[in-house]
N, C-alpha and C positions, 0 to 999 in steps of 0.2 A: 504494500499499500504506499502511496506517495503522500507525503505531507507537504503542505504549503508553508509559507514563510512563518505563520503563527503556530504550526504544529497541528492543524486540523487535517483530518483524512479528507482528501480532495474527492475521492470516489463517493464517499457517503454524502457530502455536501452537494454534489452536482446531482445525484440521484434525488436527494430531497428538494432540490430546486426544481427538477423535472416534475416530481409529483405536485409540488405546489402550483406550478404553472398550469398543469393538467386540471387540478382543482379549481383554479381561478377561471379557465376556460368553461368548465362545466358550469360554474355558478353564473358567469356572464350570459351564456347561451340560455340557461334556465330562466333567468331574471328577465331577459329580453323576450322570451316566449310567454312568460306570466304577463308582462306588460302588454303584449299583443292581445292575449286572451281577455284580460280585463277591458282593453280598449274596444273590443268587438262583442263583448259579452251581451247577449240579448236578456231581456227579463221576461217574466212569466206573461205580462200583457202583450209582448211582441208575437207570441205564439197563439194568441187568442183571436186576433183580427185577421181573418182568412179571406181570400177572394177565390171565387170559382172560375175555374177555366175549363173549357171543353175542347177536345181535339182528337186527332188521330194519334195513337201511341206507336212508338217504334223503340227498338232496343239497339243501341250501337255498342258493339263489343269493343272494349279497350283492354287488352292483355287479359288478365285473369278475371277481371270485373268488367262492367259495362255501364254505359250511361242510358238511363231511361229518358225518352223524350216525349213531349206532347206538342204537337204541331211545330217541331222544330226547336223548341226551347228544352234545355236540360231540367230534369225534375229529380230532386234529391230526397231520399228518405233518412238521410244522416248527414250532419254537418259539424264542423268545428270552426274555430276562429280562422282557420287556415283555408276553408272552403268546403266543398261538398264531400260527403263521405260515402257510405254504403249504398248501393243501388236498391231500388224497391224489388225484393224477390217476387212479389205479387205480380208486378208488371212484366217481368221477364217471362212468365208462364203464359201471358195472354197471347192470342194470335196476332201476327204482324198486321198493323193497320186497324186494330180495334178502337172504336170510338169509346173515349172514356171521359169522365169528369173528375177534376181534382180541386180540392180546397187547398190553396196554397198560401204561403207567406213569403215575403221577400226578406232574406236575411243578408245583411252586410257581412262580408268576411275579409280577411286580409287580401285575398286574390280576387275581389270584386263581389257583386251581388249574385246570389243564388235563388232559385225557386225551391222551397222547401215544402214537400207534400205533408199535410196533416191528415188528409182523407182522400181516398180514391174510389170512385164508383165505376163499375163496369156492368152494363145491362141493368141498370138501377139497383145493383146490389153492391154493398160496400165490400171492397176486397183488401182495403188497408185503412187502418186508423190509428192515430196515436193522440194521447191527451197532451195538452200544453205542458203539464207538469212533467210528464215522462219525457217529452221532447226537450225540455230545458235540462233535465238530469242527464239525458244522453249526450247533449251538447257539451256539458261540462266534463262528463266522463271521457268523451272522445278527445277533448281539448287537452286534458291532463295526461292522457296517454301520449298524444303528440308531443307535449312538452318533454316528457320523459324520453321518448324515442329521439328527438332532435338533440337533446342534451347527451344522450349516450353516444349518438353518432358522432358528435364533435370530439368525444373522448377517443373513440375508435380511430377517427382521423388523425388525431394528435398522436396516438400511440404508433400508427403506421408511419407517420413522419419521423418520429424518434427512431424506429426500427430501421427505416431506410437510410436516414442521414446520420446515424451515430455509429 
């Protein structure tokens, strides 16, 4: 082990500095994500004021998941501060070109506004419904998961940089 001028172990101190830098990155990314989540956080009344839209449904596959559409506009059944989330499984099962009616709200997200489905009817039968309280809880749960994922990805990226360049 090498000692510096003051007799400290250089290897231990550089390892400690790397750990502290990684922790600081983790905390900064997490803090920024929490700030964004609070900035775009809806409240319960936001999920209560719906607008009905009717149109032809379609399903656009995007990788492992897809985007449900109604008359060309994206329709989400899950959302976080970062944008749309999970697709509506009920819509994916409908025949292509089905006429549906959806009660939607417009949510502001970090990536723009999205149409969030609160209720979907096909042939006058309800095939999807979520309560405002449950939608808000899902929004916060999904947002918290995204915060944790983004923070962990920052640590993974930092670790890879240390491995490659050290």
